[in-house]
C-alpha positions in Angstrom: 13.7 -50.8 43.7 17.1 -49.8 43.8 18.6 -46.4 41.8 20.4 -47.3 38.9 23.6 -45.8 37.6 22.6 -45.4 33.7 26.4 -44.2 32.8 27.4 -47.9 33.9 24.7 -49.7 32.1 25.8 -47.2 28.9 29.5 -47.9 29.2 28.4 -51.7 29.5 26.7 -51.8 26.6 29.3 -49.5 24.6 32.0 -52.7 25.6 29.3 -55.3 24.3 29.0 -53.3 21.0 32.8 -53.0 20.6 32.5 -56.9 21.4 30.6 -57.4 18.4 27.2 -58.2 20.3 24.1 -57.2 18.5 21.3 -58.4 21.1 21.2 -58.5 24.7 19.8 -61.2 26.6 16.7 -60.3 29.2 18.5 -62.8 31.8 21.9 -61.2 31.0 20.6 -58.0 31.5 18.5 -58.7 34.8 21.6 -60.5 36.2 23.8 -57.4 35.3 21.1 -54.7 36.8 20.6 -57.0 40.2 24.5 -56.8 40.4 24.7 -53.1 40.2 25.4 -51.3 43.7 22.5 -49.3 44.7 23.1 -45.5 45.0 21.9 -44.6 48.8 23.3 -41.2 48.9 21.1 -40.2 45.8 18.0 -42.2 47.4 18.7 -40.1 50.8 19.2 -36.9 48.9 15.6 -37.3 47.3 14.0 -38.7 50.3 15.8 -35.5 52.4 14.2 -32.8 49.8 11.0 -34.5 49.8 10.8 -34.2 53.5 11.9 -30.6 53.8 9.3 -29.5 51.1 6.7 -31.5 53.0 7.8 -29.8 56.1 8.0 -26.7 54.9 4.7 -26.7 53.2 3.2 -28.1 56.7 4.6 -25.3 58.5 3.2 -22.7 56.1 -0.3 -24.3 56.6 0.3 -24.1 60.3 1.4 -20.5 60.2 -1.7 -19.6 58.0 -4.1 -21.7 60.1 -2.6 -19.9 63.5 -3.1 -16.3 61.9 -6.8 -17.4 60.9 -7.4 -18.5 64.7 -5.9 -14.8 66.0 -8.3 -12.9 63.3 -10.9 -14.9 64.3 -10.5 -14.5 67.9 -9.8 -10.9 67.8 -12.9 -10.4 65.7 -15.3 -11.9 68.4 -13.5 -10.2 71.2 -14.1 -6.5 69.2 -17.8 -7.8 68.5 -18.5 -8.5 72.3 -17.0 -5.4 73.6 -18.9 -3.4 71.2 -22.2 -5.2 72.4 -21.3 -4.9 76.1 -20.2 -1.0 75.2 -23.6 -0.2 73.5 -25.6 -2.0 76.1 -24.0 -0.7 78.8 -23.7 2.5 77.8 -27.4 2.6 76.7 -28.5 1.3 80.1 -26.1 4.0 82.1 -27.9 6.6 79.9 -31.4 5.0 80.2 -31.1 5.1 84.0 -30.0 8.6 83.9 -32.6 9.6 82.0 -35.3 7.8 83.9 -34.2 9.3 87.0 -34.7 12.8 85.3 -37.9 11.7 84.1 -38.9 10.6 87.1 -38.8 14.0 88.8 -40.4 15.8 85.8 -44.0 14.9 86.3 -44.8 15.5 82.6 -42.9 11.9 81.6 -44.4 10.3 84.2 -46.5 8.2 81.5 -43.5 7.2 79.9 -41.4 5.8 82.5 -42.7 2.1 81.9 -41.5 2.2 78.5 -38.2 3.8 79.5 -38.2 1.2 82.4 -38.9 -1.5 79.7 -35.7 -0.3 77.7 -33.6 -0.4 80.6 -35.0 -3.9 80.8 -33.8 -4.7 77.5 -30.3 -3.0 77.4 -29.8 -4.7 80.9 -30.5 -8.1 79.3 -28.2 -7.1 76.2 -25.2 -6.5 78.7 -25.9 -10.1 80.2 -26.0 -11.7 76.8 -22.8 -10.3 76.0 -21.1 -11.1 79.2 -22.2 -14.8 78.7 -21.2 -14.6 75.2 -17.6 -13.7 76.3 -17.6 -16.7 79.2 -18.5 -18.6 76.2 -15.6 -17.6 74.0 -13.5 -18.5 77.1 -15.0 -22.1 77.1 -14.2 -22.1 73.0 -10.6 -21.5 73.2 -10.2 -23.7 76.2 -12.0 -26.3 74.2 -9.7 -25.9 71.0 -6.4 -25.9 73.4 -7.6 -29.4 74.7 -8.3 -30.7 71.3 -12.2 -31.0 71.8 -12.8 -29.5 68.7 -16.2 -30.5 68.4 -17.3 -29.0 71.6 -15.2 -25.9 70.4 -17.2 -25.4 67.1 -20.4 -25.9 68.7 -19.3 -23.4 71.3 -18.3 -21.1 68.6 -21.9 -21.1 67.0 -23.7 -20.5 70.4 -21.4 -17.9 71.3 -22.2 -16.0 67.9 -26.0 -16.7 68.4 -25.6 -15.1 71.8 -23.9 -12.1 70.6 -26.0 -11.5 68.1 -29.1 -11.9 70.6 -27.4 -9.1 72.7 -27.5 -7.0 69.8 -31.2 -7.8 69.0 -32.2 -7.2 72.4 -30.2 -3.7 72.5 -32.7 -3.3 69.2 -35.7 -4.1 71.3 -34.6 -1.5 73.8 -34.3 1.1 71.1 -37.6 0.4 69.9 -39.0 0.7 73.4 -37.2 3.8 74.0 -38.4 5.2 70.8 -41.9 4.3 71.6 -41.5 6.4 74.7 -40.2 9.6 73.5 -42.9 9.3 70.6 -45.6 8.9 73.3 -44.2 11.5 75.6 -46.1 14.7 76.7 
């Protein structure tokens, strides 16, 4: 549909009214409208404005998506760092305590439970390291447009990180049992 200059139509109607015409035939009006030049500049301006609006909206959505991804990556990185630090710190502390308990004969009965705690803390470190590797693979998949795999890896990485915290809890429970059953 061609854009129509309404002003030209009104001027023509005024001329016809002055000439004494009171009605316009549909065929005559159709012929007149077909002869009107299309206002291409006006149409291009409308299309350009719509395209600019759509581009701005798209860029805003892209920035929002990018910001969300950054936040998700930073949150995941923080959770993994905490899992590594907590489990690793507990493992190192438990090794030191087991070494001291080994020398003191009064703690000899608690050593198997303490060693069990060490076992769980070591698994926590291993799981956190594995989750870090999964996080890397997740980002690689997102980068290479393998979104389905990336979302699956995200879920697995989150579960492995939660598992790391879970085995930390098991280590704490075993350490508590060792201290309660102590000398």
